[in-house]
Residue, then its C-alpha position, 0 to 999 in steps of 0.5 A: m474475513v475482514k481484509k486489512i489495508m494500510v495505507v502511507d502517503d504524507e498527503q492527508d486527503i488522500l488518506e482520508l479518501v482512501k480509507v472512506i472509499l475502501e471502509s464503505q466496501g468493507f475493508e478494515v483501513l489503517v493509515f499512515i502520514n509516514a513510512k516510519e509510523a507504518l514500520v513501527e506498525l509492521e514491528t509488533g506483527k500485525c501484517p496487513d493483507l496489503l499495503i499501499l504505499d506513496i512512492r515519494m515522501p519526506q523521510i524514508s521514501g517507499y523506495d526506502f520503506c521497501k529495502i527496508v521491508r526486503k531484509n526483514k525476514k518477518l516480512d516477506n509475506l507482505k504485499i505492497a501495492v505502490f501509489t505512483a503518478s508515473s507508470n514507469l516509476g510503478q514498474s520499476f517498482l515491481e521488477l526491483n522488490h519481490n514484495v511489490i505486487g503492483f501499483i495504483s495510478k495517482p490521481f485515482d478513480n475511486k472504482k478502479l482504485v476498488l477494483d485494484v485491491k481486490k485484484y490484489l487480494g485476490i478477490k475475485e469480482a461477482 
């Protein structure tokens, strides 16, 4: 079964790059340029296997997005990995949000991105 990954980031070039990298590994990837669009998609009940979320975005920040998700019981099992340039900020997200299972550092290495995604999805390397 193909794993579905949702990526939310306000930088179009990052969205496109992550989509190409992860699709080349066999994942289904949905990309959203803002958190509001992603929340609308989640409300339809189409929950991805993993959501990669930028922390610093206009309109709805990653922090506010996580607060909204926390209040929605239908999204209780949503796994979130946050995109951040600050490992300290990523660590504080891990401590504050039960849905956040890890973080991916920016800038990212393509190979490390794939390894991190597989780790957060529980996919063992062969």
